[in-house]
N, C-alpha and C positions, 0 to 999 in steps of 0.2 A: 555609548551614543545611540539613542533609540532609532534615529533615522537609518543609521548603518545596519542596525539589527533588523529593521523591517525590510531593508534591501536584501539582506542575506536570506531571510525567510521567503521573500517573494521569488528570489532566484532559485531557491531549493524547490519551491512549488512548481516553477516553470520546468525544472529538470525532471521532476516526478511526472509532470504532465506530458513530457515527451516519451515516457516509457512505453505506453500502450501502442502508440503509433509506430515506433521503431520495432517493438516486439512483433507487431503484425507483419512488418516487412520481413523480419527474420523467419517467422512462421510461413509466410508466403514463399520463401526460398526453399521450403522443404524440411526445415528443422522442426522436430516435434517439441511440444511444450515440455516434456520430460527432459530432453537434452538441453534445451535452452535454460531451464531451471537449474540444472547441474552446472552448466558453464557460468551462469550469472553468480550463483552462490560461491563457486570455486574462486572466480576472479576477485569478487568482493572480499571473500574470506582472506585471501592472500594479502590484499591491501590493508585490511584491518589488522592482520597479524604484524605486518611491517610497522604500522602505526603504533600498535600497543608495545611492541618490542622496543621501538625507538624511544618511547616514553617510559619504559621500565614498568609498565602496568600489565603484567601478564598473569598474575596470580589470582586464582579464584578459590574461595573456601570450599573444602571438600563437601561440606553439607549442602552446597548449592549445585553439585553435579547433577542430581536427579532432575531438578527443575530446569537446568540448562538442556538436558536431554529431551524433556517434554517440549520445551520451547523450540528446539531444533526441528522436532517433528511437525508441530503445528505452525510455528511462526516462520519457518523457512520452507520445509518440504511441501506441506499442504498449502500454505499461503502462496508461494511462488507458482505452484502448479495450478491451483484453482484460478488465480488471476490470469494466467496465460490461456487457460481454457476459456475463460470468460472473454478474453480478447479475440480468440480464434472463432468462437461461436457467435459472439454478439457485437464485436467491434471494440475499439479503444475507448470511445466515448461512453458507451453503456457500462463497460467494465469500471471506468473511473468513477462514474456516478454511484454504482452499487457498492463500490469499495467504501464509500462514505456512509454506509449504514453501520460502520463499526461502532461509533459512539452509542447507538441504540442498543447494540448487542452488549456493550460494556455496562450500560445502565441496568439491563436485565440481569446480567451475570453478577454485578456488584450487589444487587438486591437479594439474589438467591444465595450466593456463597459468601459474600463479604458482609452481609447484613447491613449494608448501607441503606439509608432511607430512600424510598421512592417518592420524591416530593412531587407536588403538582407541576412544578416547572419541568422536571424530568419526564413526567407522564405526558405533558403537552408536547415536549420535544419528540418523545417516542411515537406518539400518535401522528405527529406531523411527518416524521420520517416514514412510517408505515404507509400512510396515505400517499406520500410521494413515490414510494417504491411501486405501489399499485398503479399509479398513473404512468410511471416509466414503463412498467410491463405492458400496459394497455396501449401506450403511445409508441412503443417500439416494435409492435407486432409486424410481421411480414418482412419485406426487404428493407434494409437499412439505407434508405436514400439512394438506391441503385448502387450500393457499394459491394454487391456480390454476396451479401449475407442474408440469411433467413433467420430472423431472431425468433426463437421459440422458448419453451420452458427450460431447456438445457442452458441457454445463455443466461437467463435470469437466475437459475439455480447456481451455476458456477460463480456468478457475480456476488450473490448473497453469501455463498460459502467463503469467498475471498474476504468479504467484509467481516464475517464471523472469525476467520483465522486471524485477520489483522487486529481484531479486538484484543487478542492476547498480548499485543504490544502495549496496550494501555494497562492491562492488568499486571503483566510482568513488569512493566516499567515503574509501576507505583512503588514496588519494593526494590527492584534491582538496578534501575537506572540512576537511583540516588546513592547506591552502594558502590557501583563500578562505573568506569567509563564505558561508553557504548562500544568503542573499539575493542576493549578487553572481552566483552561478552560475544561480540560478533566474530572475533577471531576463532572462537570455538564452535558457535552454533551454525555458522555458515558452512564450514567444511563438513560438519556432521550431517547437516540437512542435505548436502549434496551426496554424501556417501549413502544415505538411506535411499535415495532415488536411483543411484548408479546401477544396481542390478536390473532395473526395469528399462534402462535406456538402450535404444538402438541408434548408434551414431551414424551419421550420413556425411558424404563428401560435401564440402562447402567452398564457395568461391571466396576470393580475397575480400570482396566487398562485404559478404555475409560475416566473415570473421571479424571485420572491422566493426560492424554493428554489434556483434556479440560482445566484443571488448568494450565498446562504448556503454552497453547496458550494465556491465559489471562495474565499470569505473564511475561513470558520470551520474546517472540517476540513482545509483545505489551508494557508493562510497562518498563521492564528492557532495551530493545533495545532503547526506547526513551531516557532514562536517559543516556545511553552510547553515543547516538548521540549528545545530548545537551552538554555533557561533552567534546566531540570532537569539537563541534562548538566553544567552549570557547577558543580553542587552535589552530584552523585551520580556514582559510577563508572559507566562505560558498561555493564558487564555487569549491574550491578544495575538500571540504567535499562531495559534491554531485557526484564528479568524482569518489571518492573512494567508495561511496555508490552504484555505478553501478556494484559493485561486486555481489550485491544481486541476479539478475536474472541468473548470471553465476553459483553461488552457488546453487540456486534453481534448475537449469537445471541438474547440477551434482548429486544432491541428488535425484531428480526425476528419473534419469536414474538408479542410484544405488539401490534405494528402490523399485521403481515401474516399472522399465524397460521402462520408457517413452523416446521416441526419435523422433526427427523431421527428415524430409528428408533434404538433403543438401541445397535445396532452402530455407527451413525453418530456418536453422541455419544462412544462409547468410542474411535472413531478420532480424533475431534477432540481428546480428552484425550491420545492418543498423539502427535499432531502437536505439541501444546503442550509435551509432555514432551521431545520431540526438540529443540524450540527452546530450552528451558531448559538441557538438557545442552550444546547447542552454544554457547549464550551464556555459559556459565561456563567454556568452554575458554579457556586463557590466550591473550593477544595478539590479542584481537578488535579490529577497527577501531573508530574513534571513532564513525563515522556508522552506527549500528546501525538506526535507523529514522527517516531524515530527512524523509520525505514519504510521503503515501499517495495511492492511486489510487481 
């Protein structure tokens, strides 16, 4: 039923949109991005393991082990960490907007390494996204709407790096999300990604409320949102699904303004619109991979 599918995807986007705002609350409580990344990956990995075991889908071909290892490094360790640093240095709204540069990175990587054609449509989408990023960078300079943030090159850099790391989900998903269930893959890559960061973590004491938010981040916008998105994909075409999923940065920006007072200048909002326009153009290009938005950082 398409209507139900759209509802599932919209709800997943809303849950993903809450991730930056809640992450900023946890970071403000003194938890380092490294520690939060480890907890989030560990909690989600445990849930994915229970899911995969319950369905009897735990086996992965030995030949795929090296690829899973690389994906754990880039798609979990680097992605989670860079996204949280983007939130800490630039705010939840900016991080969500720059995360959506991922399709542009995918287009470039696909042309360079997968030898996919760089069509005029893709070039137009890429140019639109790049112009949008430039506008966001110029329109986000200085204090983020009195939210206690001074947005500089580091915030933009971390945001773009998170988009680049997230792009691996598209490239990885093109081959592996059609071969395995997402829960099967994430039961391995999430704990491995956490283990890779573990030696660098300095754990701090946390209040019960902070523990509650950490648990929320591992369960709701990571595990539950993915299940909703997959349920939506079973009812809606992938290109339509990713279009609905672009509600995420809109929701993230609204929550960031309501909770933290984050606001961009008009040029920044114009840039955000261009980034989303680039995503929409790219997502309606024929022959997109199935796994258009499998998980969030």
